[in-house]
C-alpha positions, -999 to 999 in steps of 0.1 A, spaced: -2 -1 -1 10 33 -5 17 60 20 0 97 20 28 111 15 44 86 -11 9 98 -32 15 132 -26 52 132 -37 44 111 -69 14 133 -81 34 164 -75 65 147 -96 39 139 -123 26 174 -123 62 183 -126 73 162 -154 42 171 -174 50 211 -172 88 203 -179 76 184 -213 45 209 -223 69 236 -218 100 218 -240 77 209 -270 91 239 -294 58 256 -295 75 290 -283 108 285 -307 82 281 -337 62 307 -332 97 329 -345 92 319 -378 62 338 -384 67 375 -393 47 386 -367 66 373 -341 90 401 -339 60 428 -334 51 404 -306 80 399 -287 79 436 -280 48 436 -263 42 433 -222 22 407 -207 19 434 -179 -19 440 -187 -26 395 -182 -14 399 -144 -46 388 -134 -45 361 -157 -13 348 -143 -28 352 -110 -59 331 -117 -42 301 -131 -20 300 -102 -51 296 -81 -66 268 -102 -33 248 -101 -32 255 -62 -69 244 -59 -61 208 -80 -34 203 -58 -51 211 -29 -78 184 -45 -50 157 -49 -40 162 -14 -74 159 -1 -79 130 -29 -45 113 -12 -58 115 26 -91 104 19 -72 68 -3 -52 69 27 -79 67 54 -100 47 34 -67 19 30 -67 20 66 -102 14 74 -98 -16 53 -68 -28 70 -82 -25 103 
């Protein structure tokens, strides 16, 4: 049986691995081939700060949900064993 801590660690590692895979797919490098890419590169992301905050909140909620599932699974396994 997996402990609660190992479930949380594994889910965190999976999330980190997914982030690394999606960020290294080369989409950003391919965007420089388009003529409007130079104009886009000069733009600022400051007007979109609320979007980054929303994504951060969403990621935290999902991680909290994963921890909650891990805790419930651990307590269920404990009740089954007892």
